[in-house]
Chimera marker file (.cmm) of the C-alpha trace (Angstrom):
<marker_set name="trace">
<marker id="1" x="16.389" y="-7.869" z="0.176" r="1" g="1" b="0" radius="0.5"/>
<marker id="2" x="13.962" y="-8.172" z="-2.731" r="1" g="1" b="0" radius="0.5"/>
<marker id="3" x="14.637" y="-6.736" z="-6.089" r="1" g="1" b="0" radius="0.5"/>
<marker id="4" x="13.165" y="-3.412" z="-7.149" r="1" g="1" b="0" radius="0.5"/>
<marker id="5" x="10.995" y="-3.675" z="-10.223" r="1" g="1" b="0" radius="0.5"/>
<marker id="6" x="8.818" y="-1.330" z="-12.267" r="1" g="1" b="0" radius="0.5"/>
<marker id="7" x="5.433" y="-2.689" z="-13.331" r="1" g="1" b="0" radius="0.5"/>
<marker id="8" x="3.625" y="-0.714" z="-15.935" r="1" g="1" b="0" radius="0.5"/>
<marker id="9" x="0.480" y="-2.526" z="-16.973" r="1" g="1" b="0" radius="0.5"/>
<marker id="10" x="0.031" y="-5.962" z="-15.299" r="1" g="1" b="0" radius="0.5"/>
<marker id="11" x="-0.220" y="-6.330" z="-11.554" r="1" g="1" b="0" radius="0.5"/>
<marker id="12" x="-1.821" y="-9.777" z="-11.806" r="1" g="1" b="0" radius="0.5"/>
<marker id="13" x="1.354" y="-11.503" z="-10.664" r="1" g="1" b="0" radius="0.5"/>
<marker id="14" x="0.975" y="-9.973" z="-7.238" r="1" g="1" b="0" radius="0.5"/>
<marker id="15" x="-0.620" y="-11.451" z="-4.152" r="1" g="1" b="0" radius="0.5"/>
<marker id="16" x="-0.551" y="-8.299" z="-2.032" r="1" g="1" b="0" radius="0.5"/>
<marker id="17" x="0.548" y="-4.681" z="-2.048" r="1" g="1" b="0" radius="0.5"/>
<marker id="18" x="1.350" y="-2.529" z="0.984" r="1" g="1" b="0" radius="0.5"/>
<marker id="19" x="1.293" y="1.189" z="0.071" r="1" g="1" b="0" radius="0.5"/>
<marker id="20" x="2.595" y="4.042" z="2.167" r="1" g="1" b="0" radius="0.5"/>
<marker id="21" x="2.260" y="7.666" z="1.022" r="1" g="1" b="0" radius="0.5"/>
<marker id="22" x="3.223" y="11.019" z="2.467" r="1" g="1" b="0" radius="0.5"/>
<marker id="23" x="0.854" y="13.900" z="1.862" r="1" g="1" b="0" radius="0.5"/>
<marker id="24" x="1.662" y="17.614" z="1.455" r="1" g="1" b="0" radius="0.5"/>
<marker id="25" x="1.477" y="18.133" z="5.262" r="1" g="1" b="0" radius="0.5"/>
<marker id="26" x="4.021" y="15.357" z="5.866" r="1" g="1" b="0" radius="0.5"/>
<marker id="27" x="1.433" y="12.878" z="7.237" r="1" g="1" b="0" radius="0.5"/>
<marker id="28" x="1.939" y="9.291" z="6.215" r="1" g="1" b="0" radius="0.5"/>
<marker id="29" x="-0.894" y="6.894" z="5.347" r="1" g="1" b="0" radius="0.5"/>
<marker id="30" x="-1.003" y="3.149" z="4.713" r="1" g="1" b="0" radius="0.5"/>
<marker id="31" x="-3.221" y="0.801" z="2.758" r="1" g="1" b="0" radius="0.5"/>
<marker id="32" x="-3.192" y="-2.721" z="1.355" r="1" g="1" b="0" radius="0.5"/>
<marker id="33" x="-4.663" y="-4.483" z="-1.628" r="1" g="1" b="0" radius="0.5"/>
<marker id="34" x="-4.778" y="-8.274" z="-1.541" r="1" g="1" b="0" radius="0.5"/>
<marker id="35" x="-5.735" y="-10.901" z="-4.101" r="1" g="1" b="0" radius="0.5"/>
<marker id="36" x="-8.848" y="-12.483" z="-2.616" r="1" g="1" b="0" radius="0.5"/>
<marker id="37" x="-9.918" y="-14.771" z="-5.468" r="1" g="1" b="0" radius="0.5"/>
<marker id="38" x="-13.463" y="-15.876" z="-5.868" r="1" g="1" b="0" radius="0.5"/>
<marker id="39" x="-15.824" y="-16.319" z="-8.749" r="1" g="1" b="0" radius="0.5"/>
<marker id="40" x="-17.102" y="-12.752" z="-8.932" r="1" g="1" b="0" radius="0.5"/>
<marker id="41" x="-14.795" y="-10.529" z="-10.981" r="1" g="1" b="0" radius="0.5"/>
<marker id="42" x="-15.731" y="-7.366" z="-9.115" r="1" g="1" b="0" radius="0.5"/>
<marker id="43" x="-14.676" y="-8.983" z="-5.830" r="1" g="1" b="0" radius="0.5"/>
<marker id="44" x="-11.329" y="-10.533" z="-6.690" r="1" g="1" b="0" radius="0.5"/>
<marker id="45" x="-9.290" y="-8.093" z="-4.625" r="1" g="1" b="0" radius="0.5"/>
<marker id="46" x="-9.774" y="-6.694" z="-1.122" r="1" g="1" b="0" radius="0.5"/>
<marker id="47" x="-8.621" y="-3.134" z="-0.437" r="1" g="1" b="0" radius="0.5"/>
<marker id="48" x="-7.988" y="-1.935" z="3.126" r="1" g="1" b="0" radius="0.5"/>
<marker id="49" x="-7.754" y="1.836" z="3.360" r="1" g="1" b="0" radius="0.5"/>
<marker id="50" x="-6.657" y="3.592" z="6.526" r="1" g="1" b="0" radius="0.5"/>
<marker id="51" x="-7.983" y="7.144" z="6.602" r="1" g="1" b="0" radius="0.5"/>
<marker id="52" x="-6.066" y="8.165" z="9.743" r="1" g="1" b="0" radius="0.5"/>
<marker id="53" x="-2.374" y="8.884" z="9.395" r="1" g="1" b="0" radius="0.5"/>
<marker id="54" x="0.301" y="6.614" z="10.760" r="1" g="1" b="0" radius="0.5"/>
<marker id="55" x="1.670" y="7.786" z="14.091" r="1" g="1" b="0" radius="0.5"/>
<marker id="56" x="5.185" y="9.219" z="14.032" r="1" g="1" b="0" radius="0.5"/>
<marker id="57" x="8.000" y="6.717" z="14.013" r="1" g="1" b="0" radius="0.5"/>
<marker id="58" x="10.206" y="4.668" z="11.769" r="1" g="1" b="0" radius="0.5"/>
<marker id="59" x="8.957" y="1.221" z="12.892" r="1" g="1" b="0" radius="0.5"/>
<marker id="60" x="6.229" y="0.715" z="10.323" r="1" g="1" b="0" radius="0.5"/>
<marker id="61" x="4.851" y="-2.469" z="11.877" r="1" g="1" b="0" radius="0.5"/>
<marker id="62" x="4.473" y="-0.812" z="15.290" r="1" g="1" b="0" radius="0.5"/>
<marker id="63" x="2.759" y="2.219" z="13.719" r="1" g="1" b="0" radius="0.5"/>
<marker id="64" x="0.500" y="0.010" z="11.644" r="1" g="1" b="0" radius="0.5"/>
<marker id="65" x="-0.428" y="-2.141" z="14.675" r="1" g="1" b="0" radius="0.5"/>
<marker id="66" x="-1.214" y="1.065" z="16.588" r="1" g="1" b="0" radius="0.5"/>
<marker id="67" x="-3.650" y="2.096" z="13.782" r="1" g="1" b="0" radius="0.5"/>
<marker id="68" x="-5.253" y="-1.373" z="13.877" r="1" g="1" b="0" radius="0.5"/>
<marker id="69" x="-5.791" y="-1.048" z="17.633" r="1" g="1" b="0" radius="0.5"/>
<marker id="70" x="-6.862" y="2.598" z="17.742" r="1" g="1" b="0" radius="0.5"/>
<marker id="71" x="-8.450" y="3.791" z="14.481" r="1" g="1" b="0" radius="0.5"/>
<marker id="72" x="-12.083" y="3.460" z="13.600" r="1" g="1" b="0" radius="0.5"/>
<marker id="73" x="-11.501" y="4.980" z="10.187" r="1" g="1" b="0" radius="0.5"/>
<marker id="74" x="-10.545" y="1.812" z="8.313" r="1" g="1" b="0" radius="0.5"/>
<marker id="75" x="-12.418" y="1.025" z="5.085" r="1" g="1" b="0" radius="0.5"/>
<marker id="76" x="-12.663" y="-2.415" z="3.504" r="1" g="1" b="0" radius="0.5"/>
<marker id="77" x="-13.787" y="-2.650" z="-0.083" r="1" g="1" b="0" radius="0.5"/>
<marker id="78" x="-13.726" y="-5.220" z="-2.829" r="1" g="1" b="0" radius="0.5"/>
<marker id="79" x="-12.306" y="-4.184" z="-6.154" r="1" g="1" b="0" radius="0.5"/>
<marker id="80" x="-11.976" y="-5.822" z="-9.558" r="1" g="1" b="0" radius="0.5"/>
<marker id="81" x="-8.258" y="-5.242" z="-10.021" r="1" g="1" b="0" radius="0.5"/>
<marker id="82" x="-5.073" y="-4.389" z="-8.234" r="1" g="1" b="0" radius="0.5"/>
<marker id="83" x="-4.670" y="-1.297" z="-10.438" r="1" g="1" b="0" radius="0.5"/>
<marker id="84" x="-8.094" y="0.028" z="-9.396" r="1" g="1" b="0" radius="0.5"/>
<marker id="85" x="-7.192" y="-0.559" z="-5.708" r="1" g="1" b="0" radius="0.5"/>
<marker id="86" x="-3.983" y="1.415" z="-6.161" r="1" g="1" b="0" radius="0.5"/>
<marker id="87" x="-5.844" y="4.232" z="-7.949" r="1" g="1" b="0" radius="0.5"/>
<marker id="88" x="-8.386" y="4.377" z="-5.082" r="1" g="1" b="0" radius="0.5"/>
<marker id="89" x="-5.559" y="4.624" z="-2.506" r="1" g="1" b="0" radius="0.5"/>
<marker id="90" x="-3.827" y="7.379" z="-4.440" r="1" g="1" b="0" radius="0.5"/>
<marker id="91" x="-7.045" y="9.320" z="-4.913" r="1" g="1" b="0" radius="0.5"/>
<marker id="92" x="-8.091" y="8.967" z="-1.248" r="1" g="1" b="0" radius="0.5"/>
<marker id="93" x="-4.830" y="10.586" z="-0.135" r="1" g="1" b="0" radius="0.5"/>
<marker id="94" x="-4.623" y="13.182" z="-2.915" r="1" g="1" b="0" radius="0.5"/>
<marker id="95" x="-1.426" y="11.705" z="-4.385" r="1" g="1" b="0" radius="0.5"/>
<marker id="96" x="-0.738" y="13.237" z="-7.753" r="1" g="1" b="0" radius="0.5"/>
<marker id="97" x="0.634" y="9.985" z="-9.223" r="1" g="1" b="0" radius="0.5"/>
<marker id="98" x="-0.827" y="7.201" z="-11.333" r="1" g="1" b="0" radius="0.5"/>
<marker id="99" x="-0.382" y="3.494" z="-10.599" r="1" g="1" b="0" radius="0.5"/>
<marker id="100" x="1.946" y="3.104" z="-13.563" r="1" g="1" b="0" radius="0.5"/>
<marker id="101" x="4.281" y="5.788" z="-12.190" r="1" g="1" b="0" radius="0.5"/>
<marker id="102" x="5.061" y="3.848" z="-9.019" r="1" g="1" b="0" radius="0.5"/>
<marker id="103" x="8.048" y="1.584" z="-8.377" r="1" g="1" b="0" radius="0.5"/>
<marker id="104" x="6.877" y="-1.711" z="-6.914" r="1" g="1" b="0" radius="0.5"/>
<marker id="105" x="9.448" y="-3.294" z="-4.592" r="1" g="1" b="0" radius="0.5"/>
<marker id="106" x="9.190" y="-7.071" z="-4.308" r="1" g="1" b="0" radius="0.5"/>
<marker id="107" x="9.564" y="-8.242" z="-0.731" r="1" g="1" b="0" radius="0.5"/>
<marker id="108" x="9.555" y="-11.636" z="0.980" r="1" g="1" b="0" radius="0.5"/>
<marker id="109" x="8.022" y="-10.733" z="4.310" r="1" g="1" b="0" radius="0.5"/>
<marker id="110" x="6.864" y="-7.932" z="6.612" r="1" g="1" b="0" radius="0.5"/>
<marker id="111" x="10.210" y="-7.727" z="8.379" r="1" g="1" b="0" radius="0.5"/>
<marker id="112" x="11.763" y="-6.710" z="5.057" r="1" g="1" b="0" radius="0.5"/>
<marker id="113" x="9.107" y="-4.047" z="4.632" r="1" g="1" b="0" radius="0.5"/>
<marker id="114" x="9.911" y="-2.718" z="8.105" r="1" g="1" b="0" radius="0.5"/>
<marker id="115" x="13.636" y="-2.448" z="7.457" r="1" g="1" b="0" radius="0.5"/>
<marker id="116" x="13.139" y="-0.837" z="4.036" r="1" g="1" b="0" radius="0.5"/>
<marker id="117" x="10.652" y="1.628" z="5.433" r="1" g="1" b="0" radius="0.5"/>
<marker id="118" x="13.137" y="2.573" z="8.129" r="1" g="1" b="0" radius="0.5"/>
<marker id="119" x="15.726" y="3.342" z="5.399" r="1" g="1" b="0" radius="0.5"/>
<marker id="120" x="13.459" y="5.062" z="2.887" r="1" g="1" b="0" radius="0.5"/>
<marker id="121" x="10.452" y="6.647" z="4.612" r="1" g="1" b="0" radius="0.5"/>
<marker id="122" x="8.396" y="8.414" z="1.941" r="1" g="1" b="0" radius="0.5"/>
<marker id="123" x="8.919" y="12.102" z="1.427" r="1" g="1" b="0" radius="0.5"/>
<marker id="124" x="6.154" y="14.606" z="0.707" r="1" g="1" b="0" radius="0.5"/>
<marker id="125" x="4.019" y="13.610" z="-2.290" r="1" g="1" b="0" radius="0.5"/>
<marker id="126" x="5.817" y="10.266" z="-2.613" r="1" g="1" b="0" radius="0.5"/>
<marker id="127" x="4.539" y="6.705" z="-2.361" r="1" g="1" b="0" radius="0.5"/>
<marker id="128" x="6.339" y="3.515" z="-1.365" r="1" g="1" b="0" radius="0.5"/>
<marker id="129" x="4.846" y="0.271" z="-2.633" r="1" g="1" b="0" radius="0.5"/>
<marker id="130" x="5.896" y="-3.187" z="-1.348" r="1" g="1" b="0" radius="0.5"/>
<marker id="131" x="4.749" y="-6.124" z="-3.383" r="1" g="1" b="0" radius="0.5"/>
<marker id="132" x="4.306" y="-9.760" z="-2.492" r="1" g="1" b="0" radius="0.5"/>
<marker id="133" x="4.344" y="-12.150" z="-5.471" r="1" g="1" b="0" radius="0.5"/>
<marker id="134" x="1.737" y="-14.930" z="-5.783" r="1" g="1" b="0" radius="0.5"/>
<link id1="1" id2="2" r="1" g="1" b="0" radius="0.2"/>
<link id1="2" id2="3" r="1" g="1" b="0" radius="0.2"/>
<link id1="3" id2="4" r="1" g="1" b="0" radius="0.2"/>
<link id1="4" id2="5" r="1" g="1" b="0" radius="0.2"/>
<link id1="5" id2="6" r="1" g="1" b="0" radius="0.2"/>
<link id1="6" id2="7" r="1" g="1" b="0" radius="0.2"/>
<link id1="7" id2="8" r="1" g="1" b="0" radius="0.2"/>
<link id1="8" id2="9" r="1" g="1" b="0" radius="0.2"/>
<link id1="9" id2="10" r="1" g="1" b="0" radius="0.2"/>
<link id1="10" id2="11" r="1" g="1" b="0" radius="0.2"/>
<link id1="11" id2="12" r="1" g="1" b="0" radius="0.2"/>
<link id1="12" id2="13" r="1" g="1" b="0" radius="0.2"/>
<link id1="13" id2="14" r="1" g="1" b="0" radius="0.2"/>
<link id1="14" id2="15" r="1" g="1" b="0" radius="0.2"/>
<link id1="15" id2="16" r="1" g="1" b="0" radius="0.2"/>
<link id1="16" id2="17" r="1" g="1" b="0" radius="0.2"/>
<link id1="17" id2="18" r="1" g="1" b="0" radius="0.2"/>
<link id1="18" id2="19" r="1" g="1" b="0" radius="0.2"/>
<link id1="19" id2="20" r="1" g="1" b="0" radius="0.2"/>
<link id1="20" id2="21" r="1" g="1" b="0" radius="0.2"/>
<link id1="21" id2="22" r="1" g="1" b="0" radius="0.2"/>
<link id1="22" id2="23" r="1" g="1" b="0" radius="0.2"/>
<link id1="23" id2="24" r="1" g="1" b="0" radius="0.2"/>
<link id1="24" id2="25" r="1" g="1" b="0" radius="0.2"/>
<link id1="25" id2="26" r="1" g="1" b="0" radius="0.2"/>
<link id1="26" id2="27" r="1" g="1" b="0" radius="0.2"/>
<link id1="27" id2="28" r="1" g="1" b="0" radius="0.2"/>
<link id1="28" id2="29" r="1" g="1" b="0" radius="0.2"/>
<link id1="29" id2="30" r="1" g="1" b="0" radius="0.2"/>
<link id1="30" id2="31" r="1" g="1" b="0" radius="0.2"/>
<link id1="31" id2="32" r="1" g="1" b="0" radius="0.2"/>
<link id1="32" id2="33" r="1" g="1" b="0" radius="0.2"/>
<link id1="33" id2="34" r="1" g="1" b="0" radius="0.2"/>
<link id1="34" id2="35" r="1" g="1" b="0" radius="0.2"/>
<link id1="35" id2="36" r="1" g="1" b="0" radius="0.2"/>
<link id1="36" id2="37" r="1" g="1" b="0" radius="0.2"/>
<link id1="37" id2="38" r="1" g="1" b="0" radius="0.2"/>
<link id1="38" id2="39" r="1" g="1" b="0" radius="0.2"/>
<link id1="39" id2="40" r="1" g="1" b="0" radius="0.2"/>
<link id1="40" id2="41" r="1" g="1" b="0" radius="0.2"/>
<link id1="41" id2="42" r="1" g="1" b="0" radius="0.2"/>
<link id1="42" id2="43" r="1" g="1" b="0" radius="0.2"/>
<link id1="43" id2="44" r="1" g="1" b="0" radius="0.2"/>
<link id1="44" id2="45" r="1" g="1" b="0" radius="0.2"/>
<link id1="45" id2="46" r="1" g="1" b="0" radius="0.2"/>
<link id1="46" id2="47" r="1" g="1" b="0" radius="0.2"/>
<link id1="47" id2="48" r="1" g="1" b="0" radius="0.2"/>
<link id1="48" id2="49" r="1" g="1" b="0" radius="0.2"/>
<link id1="49" id2="50" r="1" g="1" b="0" radius="0.2"/>
<link id1="50" id2="51" r="1" g="1" b="0" radius="0.2"/>
<link id1="51" id2="52" r="1" g="1" b="0" radius="0.2"/>
<link id1="52" id2="53" r="1" g="1" b="0" radius="0.2"/>
<link id1="53" id2="54" r="1" g="1" b="0" radius="0.2"/>
<link id1="54" id2="55" r="1" g="1" b="0" radius="0.2"/>
<link id1="55" id2="56" r="1" g="1" b="0" radius="0.2"/>
<link id1="56" id2="57" r="1" g="1" b="0" radius="0.2"/>
<link id1="57" id2="58" r="1" g="1" b="0" radius="0.2"/>
<link id1="58" id2="59" r="1" g="1" b="0" radius="0.2"/>
<link id1="59" id2="60" r="1" g="1" b="0" radius="0.2"/>
<link id1="60" id2="61" r="1" g="1" b="0" radius="0.2"/>
<link id1="61" id2="62" r="1" g="1" b="0" radius="0.2"/>
<link id1="62" id2="63" r="1" g="1" b="0" radius="0.2"/>
<link id1="63" id2="64" r="1" g="1" b="0" radius="0.2"/>
<link id1="64" id2="65" r="1" g="1" b="0" radius="0.2"/>
<link id1="65" id2="66" r="1" g="1" b="0" radius="0.2"/>
<link id1="66" id2="67" r="1" g="1" b="0" radius="0.2"/>
<link id1="67" id2="68" r="1" g="1" b="0" radius="0.2"/>
<link id1="68" id2="69" r="1" g="1" b="0" radius="0.2"/>
<link id1="69" id2="70" r="1" g="1" b="0" radius="0.2"/>
<link id1="70" id2="71" r="1" g="1" b="0" radius="0.2"/>
<link id1="71" id2="72" r="1" g="1" b="0" radius="0.2"/>
<link id1="72" id2="73" r="1" g="1" b="0" radius="0.2"/>
<link id1="73" id2="74" r="1" g="1" b="0" radius="0.2"/>
<link id1="74" id2="75" r="1" g="1" b="0" radius="0.2"/>
<link id1="75" id2="76" r="1" g="1" b="0" radius="0.2"/>
<link id1="76" id2="77" r="1" g="1" b="0" radius="0.2"/>
<link id1="77" id2="78" r="1" g="1" b="0" radius="0.2"/>
<link id1="78" id2="79" r="1" g="1" b="0" radius="0.2"/>
<link id1="79" id2="80" r="1" g="1" b="0" radius="0.2"/>
<link id1="80" id2="81" r="1" g="1" b="0" radius="0.2"/>
<link id1="81" id2="82" r="1" g="1" b="0" radius="0.2"/>
<link id1="82" id2="83" r="1" g="1" b="0" radius="0.2"/>
<link id1="83" id2="84" r="1" g="1" b="0" radius="0.2"/>
<link id1="84" id2="85" r="1" g="1" b="0" radius="0.2"/>
<link id1="85" id2="86" r="1" g="1" b="0" radius="0.2"/>
<link id1="86" id2="87" r="1" g="1" b="0" radius="0.2"/>
<link id1="87" id2="88" r="1" g="1" b="0" radius="0.2"/>
<link id1="88" id2="89" r="1" g="1" b="0" radius="0.2"/>
<link id1="89" id2="90" r="1" g="1" b="0" radius="0.2"/>
<link id1="90" id2="91" r="1" g="1" b="0" radius="0.2"/>
<link id1="91" id2="92" r="1" g="1" b="0" radius="0.2"/>
<link id1="92" id2="93" r="1" g="1" b="0" radius="0.2"/>
<link id1="93" id2="94" r="1" g="1" b="0" radius="0.2"/>
<link id1="94" id2="95" r="1" g="1" b="0" radius="0.2"/>
<link id1="95" id2="96" r="1" g="1" b="0" radius="0.2"/>
<link id1="96" id2="97" r="1" g="1" b="0" radius="0.2"/>
<link id1="97" id2="98" r="1" g="1" b="0" radius="0.2"/>
<link id1="98" id2="99" r="1" g="1" b="0" radius="0.2"/>
<link id1="99" id2="100" r="1" g="1" b="0" radius="0.2"/>
<link id1="100" id2="101" r="1" g="1" b="0" radius="0.2"/>
<link id1="101" id2="102" r="1" g="1" b="0" radius="0.2"/>
<link id1="102" id2="103" r="1" g="1" b="0" radius="0.2"/>
<link id1="103" id2="104" r="1" g="1" b="0" radius="0.2"/>
<link id1="104" id2="105" r="1" g="1" b="0" radius="0.2"/>
<link id1="105" id2="106" r="1" g="1" b="0" radius="0.2"/>
<link id1="106" id2="107" r="1" g="1" b="0" radius="0.2"/>
<link id1="107" id2="108" r="1" g="1" b="0" radius="0.2"/>
<link id1="108" id2="109" r="1" g="1" b="0" radius="0.2"/>
<link id1="109" id2="110" r="1" g="1" b="0" radius="0.2"/>
<link id1="110" id2="111" r="1" g="1" b="0" radius="0.2"/>
<link id1="111" id2="112" r="1" g="1" b="0" radius="0.2"/>
<link id1="112" id2="113" r="1" g="1" b="0" radius="0.2"/>
<link id1="113" id2="114" r="1" g="1" b="0" radius="0.2"/>
<link id1="114" id2="115" r="1" g="1" b="0" radius="0.2"/>
<link id1="115" id2="116" r="1" g="1" b="0" radius="0.2"/>
<link id1="116" id2="117" r="1" g="1" b="0" radius="0.2"/>
<link id1="117" id2="118" r="1" g="1" b="0" radius="0.2"/>
<link id1="118" id2="119" r="1" g="1" b="0" radius="0.2"/>
<link id1="119" id2="120" r="1" g="1" b="0" radius="0.2"/>
<link id1="120" id2="121" r="1" g="1" b="0" radius="0.2"/>
<link id1="121" id2="122" r="1" g="1" b="0" radius="0.2"/>
<link id1="122" id2="123" r="1" g="1" b="0" radius="0.2"/>
<link id1="123" id2="124" r="1" g="1" b="0" radius="0.2"/>
<link id1="124" id2="125" r="1" g="1" b="0" radius="0.2"/>
<link id1="125" id2="126" r="1" g="1" b="0" radius="0.2"/>
<link id1="126" id2="127" r="1" g="1" b="0" radius="0.2"/>
<link id1="127" id2="128" r="1" g="1" b="0" radius="0.2"/>
<link id1="128" id2="129" r="1" g="1" b="0" radius="0.2"/>
<link id1="129" id2="130" r="1" g="1" b="0" radius="0.2"/>
<link id1="130" id2="131" r="1" g="1" b="0" radius="0.2"/>
<link id1="131" id2="132" r="1" g="1" b="0" radius="0.2"/>
<link id1="132" id2="133" r="1" g="1" b="0" radius="0.2"/>
<link id1="133" id2="134" r="1" g="1" b="0" radius="0.2"/>
</marker_set>
């Protein structure tokens, strides 16, 4: 499994983040922020925000696929930084954390995310962040 790291200021070394939070009602939400590149600074990252909660279950990929197939409440937005994308995700789901308070877990692939999620599903008012390096 990947190593667990704490990033405080610079998220520029990351290609993609997958975030999962659990709100005060116990509903879990997912979002991603990906390095998109390009010449326009304001459009360097693409944020995908799922407004509907994940269905119940500990197989994150199956739950995520279900959302992709069934939810119309998916928002795509460009952002100028990974930090801003994380802040938007936290704000959208009323998480009372800042991006510099999160532990970013480096992973190699989605299978690793799925097994980690199974072992450490987020508790109320907690956020799991899985990070892919560039």
